[in-house]
C-alpha positions, 0 to 999 in steps of 0.5 A: 500500500502506498504511503500516501494512502495511509497518510490520507487515512490518518488525516481523515481519522483526525478530521473525524475526531475533530468534528465529533468534538466540535459538534459535542461542544456546539450542543453543550455550549447552548445548554443554558439556552435549552434551560431558559427556553424550556424553563427547567430547573437544574435538576430537570435539565440534568435529567434531560441531558441524561438522554444523551447518555442513554442514546450513547449506551444504546448505540455503543454495544451494537456499534462493533457489529455495525462496523463489521457489516457496513465498514467504519466509513459507512458507520461514521456517515450514518452516525453523522446523519443521526447527529444532524437529525438529532440536533435538528429535533433539539432545535425544533423542540427548543425554539419551535415547539418548546417541548421537553419531550421533543428535545429529549428525543433529539438528544437521544438520537444525537447520543446514539449517532455520536456513539456509533460514530465514536466507535467507528472512528476509533476502529479506523484509528486503531487500524491506521495505528497498526499499519503505521507500526507506531502509537498514534491513537492518543493524538487522535483523541487530542484532536477531539479536545481541539475540536471541542475547544473550537466548538466552545469558541464558536458557541461563545461567538454565536451567543455573543452575536445572538445567533438563534439556537436553530441556526447555530446548531444546524449550520455547524452540523451541516458544514461538519456533515459535508466535511466528514462525508468527504473525509471518510472516503479516504478511510482504509479498505480492509480485506479481513473479516473482523469477526471470524476469530470469535468462536460461533456462539461466543461473545467477546463480552466473555473474554477475560482480557477484553473485560480487564481492559474495559475495567481499566478504561472505566477507572481512567474514564472516571478520573477524566470524567470526575474532573469534567463534572466536579473539579471546578466545584471542588475548587470553589467548595474546598478552597473557597475559590471564586467561580472563575478560578474553578473554571480556570482549574478545569481549563488547566486540567484539559490542557494537561490532558491534551498535552499528555495525549500529544506527547504520550505516544513517544513514551508508549513507543519507547517504553511500552504500554504497561510501564507507561500506564503504571506511571499514568495510574500513579500520576493520576492518583498522586495528582488527585491526592495533591488536589484533595489534601494540599490546601494550598492553591499552588500545590493544587494547581500542580496536582491538577496538571499531574492528574490531567497527565495521568488520566490522558492515556487510559482511554486511547491505550485501552482501545488500542489494546482491544484492537491488537488483533485486527480480527474482531477488533470492532467488537472488542473496541465496542465492548471496551467503549461501552464499559468505559463510557459507563463512568460518564453515566454512573460517575456524576451521581456517585460522586454527587451522593458521596459529596453530599456526605463528605463534601465535593472535594473529598468525594474525589477519594472515590476516584483515588480508590478506583485507580488502585485496581487500575494499576493492576489491570494495566497488565491487560494492555500488554501486547499478546505474544505472537506464536510462530506457526 
């Protein structure tokens, strides 16, 4: 295969990640408008946004088989169509009908579409990584972060200029769809039959290594998601910081995590997965403890950086490990993604409940506890030995 074809595929996967992050941030940048138009309390808004998680958890388990049947490019395109339809329904429900159940249906559709798109682009990313012979998937995930930053920036401008919510959502979605439909044409054409190594009647959900990788990813995703949901509030409550300081702390975490995903592949290729992931688990734990117990803003800031660097590689490395064998890769990536994303659904209420008992800052001890088994489970990401026939 010509190197130029592989280069085009790599650029296409990067584009898919950036656009997925862009649309995520586009939707969530208008959440205050949804609350205002539907006249919702914060609790009701939280329940409404669970529709996205519900849609994702419906889509993730089926995504592997969809990729096997329709290819990664086909599923990315199908997921994008569902995302556009979902955003259109959200816009109609919020700005036209002002009906919460219509918005919930749109969010459910969006969640399903973005989930199958997510798995498909990760499957393609692991194939590009395998053919390149070096680690690159974490950098694709960094591209998602850059896309989300861009989407948030566009959202700020749209709100500042009083761009109507339907116009904002639909214009960004339509332009993204056109770019994605063109880009995924460069995805690799694989001749393998991805599911043929899975024994008939046996589910990949029963494979010990796949489940161990999924459990490791769950812990690292909890470390990432807890910062998304609670870091700003933990700084406000635990350090008596002003709200903008809490937001700045979260921004520092995102920057650290993105940096870890950009630079992490260098360490992964030089040292191997297991040593790097052991170090990542240690760093996430140490950073969390610094934030929780230091009591000093400067030390807490250092802790946030170390925490972000430690949390950066868990999800992409887990997906790479799940796809070590290209046969059956789509199903295994689907399983690991489903387990990992469970942290985004269960993490917020779990930490919220614990936070009510011990305070927001100290609820982060739950994440510290989760990193202990993660340090053992990282052994599952070791590359399988190839036995000569």
